[in-house]
Steps between C-alpha positions, in 0.01 A plus 500: 500500500772335289865565579543665160210741564632577851843591360339718232293678766818594688700597194216714366546738791151456643500562871348680797340780299299251296403300808375815672299587189326162501419525872366854463263399220387196700432703813329795330319307227590759239798582280410870514487514882814288533691731264392806700599331827848411374560825310512347151303567186241231433680388186830461691335289768317289241836437331651382831217254559507381141876439528450263794211325323719451193783367714273254678304408191161537670254787561487622857178702472153471354449829315126548443542847351313820571458594866468139620750397767809307394523156666788260554519173310603187697853554368479862613399400853800265520732769363374756752559266792859453389546871423395595854758261642771640273426862594479403865847346481640812331351717774646262758849543352469878531361471852784273611757745364323790669492322837868400473611853413308659786652252741214542744153361551243629254152590624181523296185650652165382366156638589249214508128451545374205705425306181844560349674416828313172537447381144781636280808591701576167680569305180660802331737551795587131508608512135676836541697400811622182334690724257567797732543370856681814614218741413267612779141552389291704745121479462297797619125442517306794364172625643264387223244765588749764382717274289545713190610823670721320751715294267525769233641743752741236633623413149556865414696564821711188459358332812387205284662336198188311386134495601188299423171672424144422393409847378770634267445841346706674231799668662809660351707383798387138540503208255234231551555145369181285485542163673160331510130565534347454845127574466265549792312193622239421765636296792238299690444183700464175308175420682333831410218519247712740298767234445257302284462786253692500172652841421257703712439871459590746772129543573521181711693705757207734564397482864782267603759568767834559332848496645691829451223675309604854586599819320834325441343187350696524172824418678357247743307261278680189387646418160492164324868428559466512879150348511586187305764414760285563806625257763162456671325199337165646607542787251457522125501782246273596213582699188225761462314528172554875469865600524586800711775737392803318361731382777856425397815444702789704364863545600623860512842661500630856455551614139774754566725298727748258350397144573783286632563159350398343831163677494447389140575141599237520776246645254565203271448253787172670595372502141592134454306407814197703393502327161533150651 
């Protein structure tokens, strides 16, 4: 971006509201859904996005029209990466002020599944603690066989600030932010006959001995995120031809409790890691 265009962007008054609008459209793939999420009319949100596109001189979205999903252009992807950093820094400023005013250690309590604890939180915490070294983050592993009821109750009571889930359901008390898809896969030995198959159907499991095939199997089978990082070199994973029910990792927080700036900064770190 030229220096002249950068100065015009600042003087035009474009700022955080417009950046949030662009990110919302990018994440939801729809101007209508993004407007509803942010509490704007669709025309107002479209105007905010158009203002940034005019300031930058490039389109940020492919707009196919109709019900087709809106997609980012290469310029839009670059703009979103920078916008996330900007909003993260703003949240960090508020979090720093909050911590200084309280004058005591701040604690955040996060309910995690095994996958989230192993695959998402380490890098997210590393980035978060670099900016907020005085904040204590306590991870509480949830029983995945009763995950939904457990963390919802804890969020409502204030026992948890954030929680990961695979099975979000509409709830007036809990907000669920999608992070990434983690579909079911078949984990097997590399030397098994099954490992030679390309995208097998679940019928290949008929008559085989399966680990953790019980009445709680939904919570005990393995997702792609964990399977692809299996440390045992004797194991491999296969993506089944027929998808089971959609499996998505989401981050949840209470709707009716004010989110602190520190909690918002941690949410940003988690979302950045999930998008990496």
